[in-house]
C-alpha positions in Angstrom: 1.4 12.5 14.5 -0.7 15.3 15.3 -3.3 15.4 18.1 -6.8 15.8 16.8 -10.2 17.0 18.4 -13.1 14.8 18.3 -14.9 17.2 15.9 -12.0 17.2 13.5 -11.5 13.4 13.7 -15.2 12.9 12.8 -14.9 15.5 10.0 -11.8 13.7 8.5 -13.5 10.3 8.8 -16.6 11.7 6.9 -14.2 13.1 4.3 -12.3 9.8 3.8 -15.7 8.1 3.4 -16.9 10.7 0.9 -13.6 10.3 -1.1 -14.2 6.6 -1.3 -17.8 7.1 -2.6 -19.9 6.3 0.6 -23.4 7.3 0.5 -25.6 9.5 2.8 -22.8 10.4 5.2 -24.0 11.9 8.5 -22.2 13.1 11.5 -24.2 13.2 14.6 -22.9 15.1 17.7 -24.1 12.8 20.6 -21.8 14.4 23.3 -24.6 16.1 25.3 -26.8 13.0 25.2 -24.6 10.0 25.6 -21.4 8.8 27.3 -20.8 6.4 24.4 -18.8 8.9 22.3 -18.8 12.5 21.2 -19.7 11.8 17.6 -21.2 9.0 15.4 -20.3 9.0 11.7 -22.8 7.0 9.7 -22.7 6.0 6.1 -24.2 3.6 3.7 -23.0 1.4 0.8 -24.7 -0.7 -1.8 -22.4 -3.8 -1.5 -20.7 -5.8 1.3 -17.5 -5.5 -0.6 -17.7 -1.7 -0.5 -18.7 -1.8 3.2 -15.5 -3.7 3.9 -13.4 -1.4 1.7 -14.8 1.8 3.3 -14.1 0.3 6.8 -10.5 -0.5 5.9 -9.9 2.9 4.2 -11.0 4.7 7.4 -8.9 2.4 9.6 -5.7 2.8 7.5 -6.1 6.6 6.9 -6.7 7.5 10.4 -3.8 5.3 11.5 -1.5 6.9 8.9 -2.6 10.5 9.6 -3.0 10.5 13.3 -1.5 7.3 14.7 -4.9 6.3 16.0 -6.2 2.8 15.9 -9.7 1.8 16.9 -10.2 0.7 20.6 -12.9 -1.6 19.4 -14.1 -3.0 16.0 -17.1 -5.0 15.0 -17.7 -6.6 11.6 -20.3 -9.1 10.7 -19.4 -12.0 8.5 -21.3 -10.7 5.6 -20.0 -7.0 5.8 -23.6 -5.7 6.3 -22.6 -3.4 9.3 -19.2 -2.6 10.4 -18.2 -0.5 13.3 -14.9 1.3 14.2 -14.8 2.7 17.7 -12.2 5.4 18.3 -13.6 6.2 21.8 -14.6 9.8 21.0 -15.8 8.9 17.5 -17.8 5.7 16.4 -18.0 5.0 12.8 -20.9 3.0 11.4 -20.6 1.7 7.9 -23.8 0.0 6.8 -25.3 -1.7 3.8 -28.3 0.4 2.6 -30.9 -2.2 3.8 -29.4 -2.4 7.3 -29.2 1.4 7.6 -32.9 1.7 6.7 -33.8 -1.2 9.1 -32.0 0.0 12.1 -32.5 3.8 11.5 -29.8 5.1 13.7 -30.6 8.7 12.8 -34.2 8.2 14.0 -33.1 6.6 17.2 -30.6 9.4 17.8 -32.9 12.1 16.5 -32.2 14.4 19.4 -28.5 14.6 18.4 -27.2 17.5 16.6 -26.4 16.8 12.9 -23.3 18.4 11.6 -24.0 19.8 8.1 -21.9 18.4 5.2 -20.6 21.9 4.3 -19.2 22.3 7.8 -17.4 18.9 8.0 -16.2 19.3 4.4 -14.7 22.7 5.3 -13.3 21.2 8.5 -11.5 18.5 6.7 -10.5 20.0 3.5 -6.8 19.7 3.9 -7.3 15.9 4.2 -9.1 15.4 0.9 -7.4 13.0 -1.5 -8.5 15.2 -4.3 -7.7 18.6 -2.9 -5.9 21.0 -5.2 -2.5 22.4 -4.0 
């Protein structure tokens, strides 16, 4: 298992979510404004089944790739908002309505948003669909 930086981990998680059809993926660098973590990865889904599937995909792929398991995990009974806490990276998988209601990006609007092209480049070797 390879050691991985917070930035790389967040990028790979975003890539996993993208490969699994998550919507509106955002990475926020909160390292300079919070002690909670270095990065939030936030995404949306249109169904509770997909929220659950996205959460499980991240958990399994990060475990298989890097030997990391979440130090904390929160799921609601209806799979409307699931959270995986890797210490340095916290993953929020939300149903679209919850994402709009709780507006995490607006609350953390002083965080640096990592552009999609940056995290895609940073994680390209981990894409399920990359060409050899």
